[in-house]
C-alpha positions as CSV (number, residue, x, y, z in Angstrom):
1,M,-36.1,22.1,97.2
2,D,-38.6,20.8,94.7
3,F,-41.0,19.4,97.3
4,L,-41.3,22.9,98.9
5,V,-42.5,24.4,95.6
6,S,-46.4,24.7,95.8
7,P,-48.3,23.8,92.6
8,D,-49.9,26.6,90.5
9,R,-53.5,26.4,91.8
10,S,-55.0,28.5,89.0
11,E,-53.3,26.4,86.3
12,R,-54.6,23.2,87.9
13,T,-58.1,24.6,88.1
14,R,-58.0,25.7,84.5
15,R,-57.0,22.3,83.3
16,A,-59.6,20.6,85.4
17,R,-62.3,22.8,84.0
18,S,-61.2,22.2,80.4
19,D,-61.1,18.5,81.0
20,L,-64.7,18.5,82.2
21,A,-66.2,21.1,79.9
22,L,-66.4,19.0,76.7
23,P,-67.9,15.9,78.3
24,L,-70.4,18.1,80.2
25,L,-71.4,19.8,76.9
26,V,-71.9,16.5,75.1
27,A,-73.8,15.0,78.1
28,A,-76.2,18.1,78.1
29,T,-76.7,17.7,74.3
30,V,-77.5,14.0,74.6
31,A,-79.8,14.6,77.6
32,G,-81.7,17.3,75.6
33,G,-82.0,14.9,72.7
34,L,-83.3,12.1,74.9
35,W,-85.8,14.5,76.5
36,L,-87.2,15.4,73.1
37,A,-87.2,11.9,71.7
38,A,-88.3,10.0,74.8
39,P,-92.1,10.3,74.2
40,K,-91.8,9.2,70.6
41,A,-89.4,6.3,71.5
42,I,-91.6,5.1,74.4
43,D,-94.7,5.2,72.2
44,S,-92.9,3.4,69.4
45,A,-91.8,0.7,71.8
46,G,-95.3,0.4,73.2
47,L,-96.7,0.0,69.7
48,L,-94.2,-2.7,68.9
49,V,-95.3,-4.6,72.1
50,D,-99.0,-4.2,71.3
51,Q,-98.8,-4.8,67.5
52,N,-100.6,-8.2,67.9
53,D,-103.2,-6.9,70.3
54,P,-106.0,-5.1,68.4
55,V,-107.8,-4.1,71.6
56,R,-104.7,-2.3,72.9
57,L,-104.1,-0.7,69.5
58,A,-107.6,0.6,69.5
59,D,-107.2,2.1,73.0
60,R,-104.0,3.8,71.9
61,A,-105.7,5.3,68.9
62,V,-108.5,6.7,71.1
63,D,-106.1,8.0,73.7
64,K,-104.3,10.0,71.0
65,A,-107.3,11.4,69.3
66,L,-110.2,11.8,71.7
67,T,-110.5,15.1,73.6
68,P,-113.6,16.9,74.9
69,E,-113.5,19.2,71.8
70,V,-113.1,16.3,69.4
71,A,-116.0,14.4,71.0
72,R,-118.3,17.4,70.9
73,R,-117.4,18.2,67.2
74,E,-117.9,14.5,66.1
75,I,-121.3,14.3,67.9
76,E,-122.5,17.5,66.4
77,A,-121.3,16.4,62.9
78,A,-123.0,13.0,63.2
79,L,-126.3,14.7,64.3
80,A,-126.1,17.1,61.4
81,A,-125.6,14.2,59.0
82,G,-128.6,12.4,60.4
83,D,-126.4,9.6,61.8
84,A,-127.8,9.3,65.3
85,E,-126.2,5.9,65.8
86,L,-122.7,7.3,65.3
87,A,-123.5,10.2,67.7
88,A,-124.6,7.7,70.3
89,S,-121.4,5.8,69.8
90,F,-119.3,8.9,70.5
91,V,-121.4,9.7,73.6
92,E,-120.8,6.2,74.9
93,L,-117.1,6.3,74.1
94,A,-116.7,9.8,75.7
95,Q,-118.5,8.7,78.9
96,S,-116.3,5.6,79.1
97,R,-113.3,7.9,79.2
98,A,-114.8,10.2,81.8
99,I,-115.0,13.0,79.3
100,A,-117.6,15.6,80.3
101,L,-120.2,16.4,77.7
102,D,-122.9,19.1,77.5
103,P,-126.0,17.6,79.1
104,G,-128.1,19.3,76.4
105,L,-126.1,17.6,73.6
106,V,-126.4,14.2,75.3
107,A,-130.2,14.7,75.6
108,T,-130.4,15.6,71.9
109,V,-128.6,12.4,71.0
110,T,-130.9,10.4,73.2
111,E,-133.9,11.9,71.6
112,A,-132.6,11.3,68.1
113,N,-132.2,7.6,69.0
114,T,-135.7,7.1,70.5
115,A,-138.0,4.6,68.9
116,A,-140.5,7.3,67.9
117,A,-137.9,9.4,66.1
118,G,-136.7,6.5,64.1
119,A,-139.9,4.5,63.5
120,V,-140.5,5.6,59.9
121,R,-136.8,5.3,59.0
122,T,-136.7,1.9,60.5
123,A,-139.7,0.6,58.5
124,Q,-138.3,2.1,55.3
125,N,-134.8,0.6,55.8
126,F,-136.2,-2.8,56.7
127,G,-138.2,-2.9,53.5
128,R,-135.2,-1.7,51.5
129,G,-133.0,-4.3,53.0
130,L,-135.6,-7.1,52.3
131,V,-136.1,-6.2,48.7
132,T,-132.7,-5.0,47.5
133,G,-130.3,-6.7,50.0
134,E,-128.5,-3.4,50.5
135,P,-128.9,-2.4,54.2
136,E,-127.9,1.0,55.6
137,D,-128.5,0.2,59.3
138,G,-129.7,-2.5,61.7
139,A,-133.2,-2.4,60.4
140,G,-132.0,-2.7,56.8
141,L,-129.8,-5.7,57.7
142,A,-132.7,-7.3,59.6
143,G,-134.7,-7.1,56.3
144,T,-131.7,-8.5,54.4
145,L,-131.2,-11.3,56.9
146,L,-134.9,-12.2,56.8
147,G,-134.7,-12.5,53.0
148,D,-131.4,-14.4,53.1
149,L,-132.5,-16.7,55.9
150,F,-135.5,-17.8,54.0
151,V,-133.3,-18.2,50.9
152,F,-135.2,-15.5,49.0
153,G,-132.4,-13.0,49.1
154,D,-129.6,-15.4,48.1
155,I,-131.7,-17.0,45.3
156,R,-132.6,-13.5,44.1
157,D,-128.9,-12.5,43.9
158,A,-127.8,-15.8,42.5
159,V,-130.6,-15.9,39.8
160,R,-129.8,-12.3,38.8
161,E,-126.1,-12.7,38.5
162,G,-126.2,-16.3,37.2
163,G,-128.7,-15.2,34.5
164,R,-126.3,-12.5,33.4
165,L,-123.5,-15.0,33.2
166,A,-125.7,-17.3,31.1
167,T,-126.6,-14.6,28.7
168,G,-123.0,-13.3,28.4
169,A,-123.8,-10.1,30.2
170,E,-121.5,-8.6,32.8
171,A,-122.2,-10.2,36.1
172,D,-121.0,-9.7,39.6
173,E,-119.3,-13.1,40.4
174,L,-118.5,-12.1,43.9
175,V,-122.2,-11.6,44.7
176,L,-123.0,-14.8,43.0
177,G,-120.4,-16.7,45.0
178,L,-121.4,-15.2,48.3
179,A,-125.1,-16.0,47.5
180,C,-124.1,-19.7,47.0
181,V,-122.1,-19.7,50.2
182,G,-125.0,-18.0,52.0
183,L,-127.3,-20.8,50.9
184,A,-124.9,-23.4,52.2
185,V,-124.5,-21.6,55.5
186,T,-128.3,-21.1,55.8
187,A,-128.7,-24.9,55.6
188,G,-126.1,-25.2,58.3
189,T,-127.9,-22.7,60.4
190,Y,-131.1,-24.8,60.3
191,V,-129.2,-28.0,61.0
192,S,-127.3,-26.6,63.9
193,L,-130.3,-24.8,65.3
194,G,-128.7,-21.4,65.1
195,V,-125.1,-22.2,66.0
196,A,-124.1,-21.0,62.6
197,A,-126.2,-17.8,62.9
198,P,-123.2,-15.5,63.1
199,A,-121.8,-16.8,59.9
200,R,-125.3,-16.5,58.2
201,A,-125.4,-12.8,59.3
202,G,-121.8,-12.3,58.3
203,V,-122.5,-13.5,54.7
204,S,-125.2,-10.8,54.4
205,V,-123.0,-8.2,55.9
206,V,-120.1,-9.0,53.5
207,K,-122.4,-9.1,50.6
208,A,-124.0,-5.8,51.5
209,A,-120.6,-4.3,52.0
210,W,-119.6,-5.3,48.5
211,K,-122.8,-4.1,47.0
212,T,-122.6,-0.7,48.7
213,G,-118.9,-0.1,48.0
214,R,-117.9,-0.5,51.6
215,M,-115.4,-3.3,51.3
216,G,-111.7,-2.7,51.4
217,A,-109.8,-3.3,48.2
218,G,-107.5,-5.9,49.7
219,L,-110.4,-7.7,51.4
220,A,-112.4,-7.7,48.1
221,V,-109.4,-9.3,46.2
222,W,-109.0,-11.9,48.9
223,T,-112.7,-12.7,48.9
224,A,-112.9,-13.0,45.1
225,R,-109.9,-15.3,45.0
226,S,-111.3,-17.5,47.8
227,L,-114.6,-17.8,46.1
228,R,-113.0,-19.0,42.9
229,G,-111.7,-22.0,44.9
230,V,-114.9,-22.6,46.8
231,V,-117.8,-22.0,44.3
232,D,-118.1,-23.8,41.0
233,L,-119.5,-20.9,39.0
234,A,-120.4,-23.1,36.0
235,A,-122.5,-25.3,38.3
236,A,-124.1,-22.2,39.9
237,R,-124.9,-20.8,36.4
238,R,-126.6,-24.1,35.4
239,A,-128.6,-24.2,38.7
240,V,-130.2,-20.8,38.0
241,S,-130.6,-21.1,34.2
242,G,-134.0,-21.7,32.6
243,T,-137.0,-21.8,35.0
244,A,-135.1,-21.3,38.3
245,L,-137.5,-18.6,39.5
246,L,-140.4,-21.1,39.0
247,Q,-138.5,-23.8,40.9
248,P,-136.7,-22.1,43.8
249,T,-136.2,-25.3,45.8
250,A,-134.4,-27.0,43.0
251,A,-132.4,-23.8,42.3
252,A,-131.4,-23.6,46.0
253,R,-130.4,-27.2,46.0
254,G,-128.2,-26.8,42.9
255,L,-126.6,-23.6,44.3
256,K,-125.7,-25.3,47.5
257,A,-124.2,-28.2,45.6
258,A,-122.0,-25.8,43.7
259,V,-120.2,-24.9,47.0
260,K,-117.1,-27.0,47.9
261,L,-117.5,-27.0,51.6
262,E,-114.2,-28.8,52.2
263,K,-112.4,-25.7,50.8
264,A,-114.7,-23.1,52.4
265,E,-113.2,-22.9,55.9
266,P,-111.2,-19.6,55.5
267,L,-114.2,-17.9,53.9
268,V,-116.6,-19.2,56.6
269,D,-114.2,-17.8,59.2
270,L,-114.4,-14.4,57.5
271,V,-118.1,-14.3,57.4
272,R,-118.4,-15.6,61.0
273,D,-116.1,-12.8,62.2
274,A,-118.2,-10.3,60.2
275,G,-121.3,-11.7,61.9
276,K,-119.7,-11.3,65.4
277,I,-119.0,-7.6,64.6
278,Q,-122.6,-7.0,63.6
279,A,-123.9,-8.7,66.7
280,K,-121.6,-6.9,69.1
281,A,-121.3,-3.4,67.6
282,G,-124.1,-3.1,65.0
283,T,-124.5,-3.2,61.2
284,R,-122.9,0.2,60.5
285,A,-119.9,-0.7,62.6
286,A,-119.5,-3.9,60.6
287,L,-119.8,-2.1,57.3
288,D,-117.3,0.6,58.4
289,G,-114.9,-2.0,59.6
290,L,-115.1,-4.0,56.3
291,K,-114.3,-0.8,54.4
292,L,-111.1,-0.5,56.5
293,A,-110.1,-4.1,56.3
294,D,-107.3,-5.2,54.0
295,G,-107.9,-8.9,54.5
296,P,-109.5,-11.5,56.8
297,K,-106.9,-11.0,59.5
298,D,-108.1,-7.4,59.9
299,V,-111.7,-8.6,60.2
300,A,-110.7,-11.0,62.9
301,R,-109.0,-8.1,64.7
302,L,-112.1,-6.0,64.4
303,A,-114.2,-8.8,65.8
304,K,-112.0,-8.7,69.0
305,V,-112.3,-4.9,69.2
306,A,-116.1,-5.1,68.8
307,E,-116.3,-7.8,71.4
308,K,-114.5,-5.6,73.9
309,N,-116.1,-2.2,73.0
310,G,-119.6,-3.0,71.8
311,G,-121.4,0.2,70.8
312,K,-118.3,2.3,71.1
313,T,-116.7,0.5,68.1
314,R,-118.0,2.9,65.4
315,A,-116.6,5.9,67.2
316,I,-113.3,4.1,67.7
317,L,-113.1,3.3,63.9
318,K,-114.0,6.9,63.1
319,L,-111.3,8.3,65.3
320,G,-108.5,5.8,64.6
321,G,-109.2,4.4,61.2
322,R,-106.9,1.5,60.3
323,A,-104.6,2.5,63.2
324,A,-107.3,1.1,65.5
325,L,-106.9,-2.3,64.0
326,V,-103.3,-2.8,62.8
327,L,-99.9,-1.2,63.2
328,T,-100.0,1.4,60.4
329,T,-96.5,2.8,61.0
330,G,-93.7,0.6,59.7
331,A,-92.4,-1.7,62.3
332,M,-88.8,-0.9,61.1
333,T,-89.4,2.8,61.7
334,L,-90.7,2.1,65.2
335,F,-87.8,-0.2,65.8
336,N,-85.3,2.4,64.6
337,W,-86.9,5.0,67.0
338,S,-86.7,2.6,69.9
339,V,-83.1,1.4,69.2
340,S,-81.9,5.0,68.6
341,A,-83.3,6.1,71.9
342,L,-81.8,3.1,73.6
343,L,-78.4,3.8,72.1
344,S,-78.6,7.4,73.1
345,L,-79.5,6.3,76.6
346,I,-76.5,4.0,76.7
347,W,-74.3,6.8,75.4
348,A,-75.7,9.2,78.1
349,L,-75.0,6.6,80.8
350,A,-71.4,6.1,79.4
351,L,-70.9,9.9,79.6
352,V,-72.2,10.0,83.1
353,K,-69.8,7.2,84.0
354,S,-66.9,9.0,82.3
355,L,-67.8,12.3,84.0
356,T,-68.0,10.5,87.4
357,E,-64.6,9.0,86.9
358,R,-63.1,12.2,85.8
359,T,-64.6,14.1,88.6
360,T,-63.5,11.5,91.1
361,R,-60.0,11.6,89.8
362,R,-60.0,15.4,90.0
363,V,-61.3,15.3,93.6
364,L,-58.7,12.8,94.6
365,A,-55.9,14.8,92.9
366,F,-57.2,17.9,94.6
367,G,-57.1,16.1,97.9
368,K,-53.5,15.0,97.3
369,W,-52.6,18.5,96.3
370,R,-54.1,19.9,99.5
371,R,-52.3,17.3,101.6
372,A,-49.0,18.1,99.8
373,R,-49.5,21.8,100.3
374,R,-50.2,21.3,104.0
375,A,-47.0,19.1,104.2
376,A,-45.0,21.8,102.4
377,R,-46.3,24.4,104.8
378,A,-45.5,22.2,107.8
379,A,-42.0,21.7,106.4
380,R,-41.4,25.4,105.9
381,A,-42.6,26.1,109.4
382,T,-40.2,23.5,110.8
383,V,-37.3,24.9,108.8
384,A,-38.2,28.4,109.9
385,Q,-38.2,27.3,113.6
386,S,-34.9,25.5,113.3
387,L,-33.0,28.4,111.7
388,P,-33.1,30.8,114.8
389,Q,-32.2,27.9,117.1
390,A,-29.2,27.1,114.9
391,A,-28.1,30.7,114.8
392,S,-28.3,31.1,118.6
393,Q,-26.0,28.1,119.3
394,P,-22.3,29.0,119.7
395,A,-20.0,28.0,116.9
């Protein structure tokens, strides 16, 4: 009888193994791929989430780059270059991240930043900033600000560049335009009793960044284009022609009149953000940031980073570059990483589901087979018992 025939156990086991082998291999491959891609995919997703938060982007850049070895190397390099301010910025950043530093190295940085060590340098840079309007540090910018605040610096720049325009010589129209805006902002600073002071400082920072070659190309293009709509260069040239040096008050009045204040709001926002960076993080941080900036939005982002990190800002910019301000990797690339990882995860879950179903079916089939086998054994035993009884009965 067919129901008495027991299934071939080895054949069933072989089929079960072959049915599960391929899905298991694919699942292992997908799991391995996910294990390798997961860190990149998670980081990509995080960058997409934080792309509009410059403070978080700056933190991510520092997390990736800052190690005890990197901190030590950067501090020593800054000291060797005579940049005690940058060395102090790295010390502050490392300490904020609980990174242990050699006490002797920290003491060296502290000594390099003492007032006595920098007194001569401070006096020299202050005078340089006052006379040339090209600051190298806080003292230099203080001299520049002093000159600009009392209109000497802006008139000096405007007369020089306006005179060149009047004679047909090559002139720096960006410096001329910024000098005019600076005079208008200076008047606003006095009227508002200092409320416009960040913008006044920002004009000096932006002007100094351009003069010293520390302005990003994109930002320089935007500034020059904005100035063309804000400053009437012909009127500015007329204001400084002739005896402008002998009549500085009249020259300043004419230069201020050349500024179309109703169109100056975007430019004023830019210089105000630059002034905030200088106030929170220092002159060199502002100049370093303007060199990285590709437009006014980058400067606004840097102002938020400086407001949060203060003196640590220079070290953050040195470590992260533009990645500390904006999403430097293409958003589509990050999106592709995230979507690929998500699809792989979905595929892995589908494989787990398929394997679970296959395994469950095999377990149920094996249970049925065992029950059928026990039933067949019981039937054979019953038949075996009934045969002797049937043989012993008389015919």
